[in-house]
N, C-alpha and C positions, 0 to 999 in steps of 0.2 A: 660345317667345314670339312670334318674328316670323310664324309661321304664323296665329295667332290675333288678332295685333294688327297685323300689318304692320310696315314699316319706317319710315313716316312719321309723324310727330308731329303729326297733325292734327286731334287729339282731347285731351280731358281725360281722363287716366286716374285712376279712384276704387280705390284699392288698399286691401284691409281683410284682416284675419286672418278667419279661417272663423267664429269665434263673432260676428262684425259683419255677418253674412249680410243680415239683415233690414234693418239701416241702410243696408248698402251697395245693397241693390235699392233702396229707396226714394230715396235720395239720388242714384242713378244716373238714376233714372227722372226725376226732379223736375229735375236739372240739365240732362236731353238736351232739355228743352223751350226751353233758352235756348242751349246751346252742345254740339256733337256731344261725347259723353260713353261712356266704357266701363268696364265694372266689371272688376276682378280680385279674385275671394278667393283668399285666400293660406292654405293650411292650414301647419301646423306652424310658425308665427311666421316663415314665409319661408326657413327654414333651407334648403331645398332650390332656392330661386331668389334667391341674394344680392342681385341688383340691387333687389330690391324692400325691402332693409332700409336704404338709403342716405339715410334722412330720421330726423326726430325720432319717429316713431312706433313704430319698432321696440324701442326700451327698453321701451316699455308691452306690447307684445306680449311680451317676455321676462318681464314680470311677471305676465302673465294677464290682463291689461286688455285689452277691447276698444278698436280704435284704428282710424282711417282716415286715410290720406294723399290729398290731391288735388294731382294733379301735372299740369303743361301738357307732360310727356315731356321735358322739358329738353333733353338732349343730341338727342334725336331731332327736336326742333323748331327748336332754334337752334344752330348750328355754332360760334357764338362762346361757348357754355356754358363757364363756369369757365376761360375764356382772357383774355388781357390785352385782347382786342378785344370782350369782353363788356360793350358800354357801353349807356345807355338808348336811343340810335339804333338799337341792333339787335334792339329789343324790339317786339313787335305790342302795342301800348297799347290800341287798340280791343277786341283779343281779350281782353286782361287785364280791361277794364272789363266785356265780357259774362260772362266766367266769376265776377267779384265779384256782379253783378246775379244771376247765375244760383245762385250760393250762397246769397246773403242771400234768394232766394225759396224755394229748396229747404230750407233749414234753417228756415224759417218754417213749413213744411209737416211737418215730422218730429214 
């Protein structure tokens, strides 16, 4: 993963099961107009890459539904992620706003 995506969380990752490929491509392209975005298509419901199953989308994959996760790459972006020091002042709120704006516009184009 590091060779493809680096080790710095300076992008939004869009992670989808293989059957969601068209949606993944369209959303990544549209989001990329607002914030640096990278697509990660995942075959076999992520069984081979357990790190991509760490969110609410994976049970949908397990049941055969198309699902997509939009992540700021959490622990790669913020060393405080899931720590006691993970407070509002450690977040990049302007970046969060740009992600929300990008998602709103991108989803409106799908």
